[in-house]
C-alpha positions in Angstrom: 137.6 -122.8 53.1 138.9 -125.1 50.5 142.1 -127.0 50.6 143.2 -125.9 47.1 146.7 -124.6 46.8 146.9 -120.8 46.5 148.4 -119.3 43.4 150.6 -116.3 43.8 151.0 -113.6 41.1 154.2 -113.8 39.0 156.7 -111.0 39.0 158.6 -109.6 36.0 161.6 -111.9 36.5 159.5 -115.0 36.3 157.6 -113.9 33.2 160.8 -112.9 31.4 162.2 -116.4 32.0 159.6 -117.9 29.7 160.1 -115.6 26.7 159.1 -117.5 23.5 161.7 -115.8 21.3 164.7 -117.6 22.7 165.5 -121.3 22.2 166.7 -123.4 25.2 170.5 -123.2 25.4 170.7 -120.6 22.7 171.8 -117.0 22.8 169.2 -114.7 21.0 172.0 -112.3 19.9 173.8 -115.0 17.9 170.9 -115.8 15.6 171.7 -115.5 11.8 170.3 -112.6 9.9 169.0 -114.7 7.0 167.0 -117.9 7.4 168.7 -121.1 6.3 172.2 -120.1 7.2 172.3 -121.4 10.7 174.1 -124.6 11.9 170.9 -126.7 11.9 169.5 -125.6 8.5 168.4 -128.1 5.9 169.1 -127.3 2.2 166.0 -126.5 0.3 164.8 -129.0 -2.4 162.8 -128.4 -5.5 159.3 -129.9 -5.1 159.1 -133.2 -7.1 156.0 -133.8 -9.2 153.9 -137.0 -8.6 154.9 -139.8 -10.9 152.3 -140.5 -13.6 150.5 -143.8 -13.1 151.1 -146.2 -16.0 148.0 -148.0 -17.2 148.1 -151.7 -16.4 146.3 -152.8 -19.6 142.6 -153.0 -20.4 140.2 -152.0 -17.7 139.0 -154.7 -15.3 135.9 -155.1 -13.3 133.4 -156.5 -15.7 133.0 -159.7 -13.6 132.3 -157.6 -10.5 129.8 -155.5 -12.3 128.1 -158.6 -13.6 127.9 -160.0 -10.1 126.4 -156.8 -8.8 123.8 -156.8 -11.5 123.1 -160.5 -10.8 122.6 -159.9 -7.1 120.4 -156.9 -7.8 118.4 -158.8 -10.3 118.0 -161.8 -8.0 116.9 -159.6 -5.1 114.4 -157.8 -7.3 113.1 -161.1 -8.8 112.0 -162.3 -5.4 109.6 -159.4 -5.2 108.6 -158.5 -8.8 108.7 -160.2 -12.2 110.0 -157.2 -14.1 113.6 -157.8 -13.2 114.3 -159.9 -16.3 116.2 -157.1 -18.1 118.6 -156.7 -15.2 119.2 -160.5 -15.2 119.7 -160.6 -18.9 122.2 -157.7 -18.7 124.1 -159.6 -15.9 124.1 -162.8 -18.1 125.6 -160.9 -21.0 128.3 -159.2 -18.8 129.1 -162.5 -17.2 129.6 -164.3 -20.5 131.8 -161.5 -21.8 133.8 -161.5 -18.5 134.3 -165.3 -18.8 135.8 -164.8 -22.3 138.2 -162.1 -21.1 141.5 -163.6 -19.7 142.0 -160.7 -17.3 138.7 -161.2 -15.4 138.1 -163.4 -12.4 136.6 -166.6 -13.7 135.2 -167.5 -10.3 133.4 -164.1 -9.9 132.1 -164.3 -13.5 130.8 -167.9 -12.9 128.9 -166.8 -9.8 127.5 -163.8 -11.7 126.3 -166.1 -14.5 124.7 -168.6 -12.1 122.9 -165.9 -10.0 121.8 -164.1 -13.2 120.3 -167.2 -14.6 118.5 -167.8 -11.3 117.2 -164.3 -11.3 115.8 -164.7 -14.8 114.1 -168.0 -13.8 112.5 -166.4 -10.7 111.3 -163.4 -12.7 109.9 -165.6 -15.4 108.1 -167.6 -12.7 106.5 -164.5 -11.4 105.4 -163.5 -14.8 104.0 -167.0 -15.5 102.2 -167.0 -12.2 100.7 -163.5 -12.9 99.5 -164.6 -16.3 97.9 -167.8 -15.0 96.2 -166.2 -12.0 94.8 -163.3 -14.1 92.8 -165.7 -16.2 
């Protein structure tokens, strides 16, 4: 036999002691008839709409987009020479971002440098392909 404790069935008095309709320390006969009228009620409030977000000015993110294009163009230029359009697009976006006062100049500068490097690598692939083909 196991040494587990034995459980005995509950009788009606024990089951009635755990009735879920009564609160601890409360008398179920003194509950208010209408909700919200009891001593612990909280007054209802009207739901408040979310405040509208005010625009902060012209949209930002051109420098980050230029950096993403420059990284994509540089990665593609290591493999193929046809990544020149991506690099040129990154150069244009980086120059525009450098001229905008709200853009990050550091990010735009990195984008410009990497985009120029991607165009140089892509052009190198194209020159190598042209020379090697005869």
